[in-house]
Structure formats: structure tokens, C-alpha cells
C-alpha positions as CSV (number, residue, x, y, z in Angstrom):
1,M,26.7,26.5,7.2
2,V,24.1,29.2,6.6
3,V,21.3,28.6,4.2
4,N,19.2,31.4,2.8
5,I,15.7,30.4,1.9
6,I,14.0,32.5,-0.7
7,T,10.2,32.2,-0.4
8,P,7.8,32.9,-3.2
9,L,6.8,36.1,-1.4
10,D,10.4,37.4,-1.7
11,L,10.4,36.8,-5.4
12,E,7.0,38.5,-5.9
13,E,8.3,41.7,-4.3
14,D,10.7,42.3,-7.2
15,R,8.1,41.7,-9.9
16,P,5.5,44.1,-11.1
17,P,1.9,43.1,-10.5
18,P,0.9,40.4,-13.0
19,D,-1.5,42.8,-14.8
20,A,1.1,45.6,-15.2
21,A,1.9,44.5,-18.7
22,S,-1.7,44.3,-19.7
23,T,-2.4,47.7,-18.1
24,W,0.6,49.3,-19.9
25,A,-0.3,47.6,-23.2
26,M,-4.0,48.8,-23.1
27,A,-2.8,52.4,-22.3
28,F,-0.4,52.2,-25.2
29,A,-3.1,50.8,-27.5
30,D,-5.6,53.5,-26.5
31,A,-3.0,56.3,-27.0
32,W,-1.9,55.0,-30.4
33,H,-5.5,54.5,-31.5
34,E,-6.3,58.1,-30.5
35,I,-3.2,59.5,-32.3
36,A,-4.3,57.6,-35.4
37,D,-7.7,59.2,-35.2
38,G,-9.3,55.8,-34.5
39,K,-7.9,54.2,-37.6
40,A,-6.0,51.3,-36.1
41,D,-6.6,47.7,-35.0
42,M,-6.9,47.7,-31.2
43,E,-6.3,44.0,-30.9
44,Y,-3.0,44.3,-32.9
45,L,-1.9,47.3,-30.9
46,F,-2.7,45.5,-27.6
47,E,-0.6,42.5,-28.6
48,Q,2.2,44.8,-29.8
49,G,2.0,46.7,-26.5
50,C,2.3,43.4,-24.5
51,E,5.6,42.8,-26.3
52,L,6.8,46.4,-26.2
53,F,6.2,46.5,-22.4
54,K,9.1,44.1,-22.0
55,V,11.5,46.7,-23.3
56,H,9.8,50.0,-22.9
57,G,7.6,49.4,-19.8
58,N,9.5,52.1,-17.9
59,T,8.3,54.7,-20.4
60,A,4.9,56.3,-20.1
61,P,2.6,54.4,-22.5
62,A,1.2,57.5,-24.1
63,E,4.7,59.0,-24.6
64,Y,5.9,55.7,-26.2
65,A,2.8,55.4,-28.3
66,Q,3.5,58.9,-29.8
67,Q,7.1,57.9,-30.5
68,H,6.1,54.6,-32.0
69,F,3.4,56.2,-34.2
70,N,5.9,58.8,-35.5
71,E,8.5,56.2,-36.3
72,A,5.9,54.0,-38.0
73,E,4.7,57.0,-40.2
74,E,8.3,57.8,-41.1
75,R,9.1,54.2,-42.1
76,F,5.9,53.8,-44.1
77,Q,6.4,57.1,-45.9
78,S,10.1,56.5,-46.6
79,Q,9.3,53.1,-48.1
80,G,6.9,54.8,-50.5
81,Q,4.6,51.9,-50.1
82,R,1.7,53.5,-48.1
83,V,-1.5,53.9,-50.0
84,R,-2.5,57.5,-49.3
85,D,-6.1,56.8,-50.0
86,P,-7.1,53.2,-49.2
87,L,-10.7,54.1,-49.8
88,G,-9.9,55.4,-53.3
89,A,-7.9,52.2,-54.0
90,F,-10.8,50.0,-52.9
91,T,-13.2,52.1,-55.0
92,A,-11.0,51.9,-58.1
93,L,-10.6,48.1,-57.6
94,A,-14.3,47.6,-57.2
95,A,-15.0,49.7,-60.4
96,E,-12.3,47.8,-62.3
97,H,-14.0,44.5,-61.4
98,G,-17.5,45.6,-62.1
99,I,-18.7,45.7,-58.6
100,I,-19.6,49.4,-58.9
101,K,-19.8,51.7,-61.9
102,A,-16.7,54.0,-62.5
103,G,-17.3,57.3,-60.6
104,D,-19.7,55.7,-58.0
105,K,-18.9,55.6,-54.4
106,L,-18.6,52.4,-52.4
107,D,-21.4,51.5,-50.0
108,Q,-20.4,51.7,-46.4
109,N,-20.9,47.9,-46.1
110,L,-18.4,47.3,-48.9
111,V,-16.0,49.7,-47.3
112,D,-16.2,47.9,-44.0
113,Y,-15.9,44.6,-45.8
114,A,-12.8,45.8,-47.6
115,Y,-11.2,46.9,-44.4
116,G,-12.2,43.6,-42.8
117,V,-10.4,41.7,-45.5
118,V,-7.3,43.8,-45.1
119,A,-7.4,43.3,-41.3
120,L,-7.8,39.6,-41.7
121,C,-5.0,39.3,-44.3
122,A,-2.7,41.4,-42.0
123,K,-3.5,39.2,-39.0
124,I,-2.7,36.0,-41.0
125,G,0.3,37.7,-42.5
126,D,1.8,38.4,-39.1
127,G,3.2,34.8,-39.1
128,Y,5.0,35.1,-42.4
129,G,8.1,37.1,-43.4
130,D,11.6,37.9,-42.6
131,P,12.1,38.7,-38.9
132,D,15.0,41.0,-39.8
133,F,12.8,43.2,-42.0
134,Q,9.1,42.9,-41.5
135,N,6.4,40.3,-41.7
136,A,3.6,40.1,-44.3
137,G,1.1,41.6,-41.8
138,E,3.2,44.6,-41.2
139,H,3.7,45.1,-44.9
140,I,-0.1,45.0,-45.5
141,R,-0.6,47.5,-42.7
142,A,2.1,49.7,-44.3
143,V,0.5,49.6,-47.7
144,Y,-3.1,50.3,-46.5
145,G,-2.3,52.5,-43.5
146,P,-4.0,52.2,-40.2
147,I,-7.0,49.9,-40.3
148,P,-10.1,51.5,-38.8
149,G,-10.9,49.8,-35.5
């Protein structure tokens, strides 16, 4: 009887280095962030990149980021849900509720706060929704576009 013994070293040869997924995910996030002119949540993109690596890890991260960005833009535009001017929407809402006077511009601190609320809501919303369609976080990102990082 012949017994083949597989050592842990044999198994490791077939696996990518443990940080390959993180490296790919960071390159994906950096490329997507650059394509979006810096208007994207890096943490969210990195998490997404870690998941996408499992399926698309054999594709160059920058190449897949461009494809992913284009598909996201098409989906958001076809749904007709994307706010073309989130800053304008925030400004109108602030004026409607008396935070600023109609016609005034939002202070940069209020703009940052508004985007922070959107990012927080989107992050919380990631855990809710229909897995066959989209979760609440994806919907929030679709409505308000890329969130500045």
C-alpha cells in the first residue's frame, strides 16, 4: 500500500500569497477611486474588491475597475434614480428646512456633514435588502452617486 502524504507546504504552493487578495483589492479601489475623480468611499471599494477578487482576481485590477465603474454608471443611469447634483439636493433640502436661506450656498462643513450622513446610512444599509436586486446601501449610493472619500 502506498500512502501519499500532503504536507502544508504542498498545499501552500497552489495558493496565492495570503495578501494577494488585499493587494488586488487595494489596486482595484485606487483605480475605481481615480476613475470616479476621488468621489468614492475607499473603505467600501476595498471591501468590494476583496469579494470581487474571488471571481475576477485573474483580471488586472485597473482594467476590472474601469469595467465595474462603467457598469455601475449604466445601471444607475438606467434606473433613473441617480441624483445628478447631490450638492444641489442637499442645498435645496437645507433651504426647505430653514438651515440656510433660499439661494444661499451650503458651508463646506455642512456639505461634509451631509456626505458623512449619506456614507453612514449607506454603510448601515449594506446589511438590508434583497440579495437578488440590491441592498439599501447600494441604493443610497445609486441615488447620491459616488460619495467623496
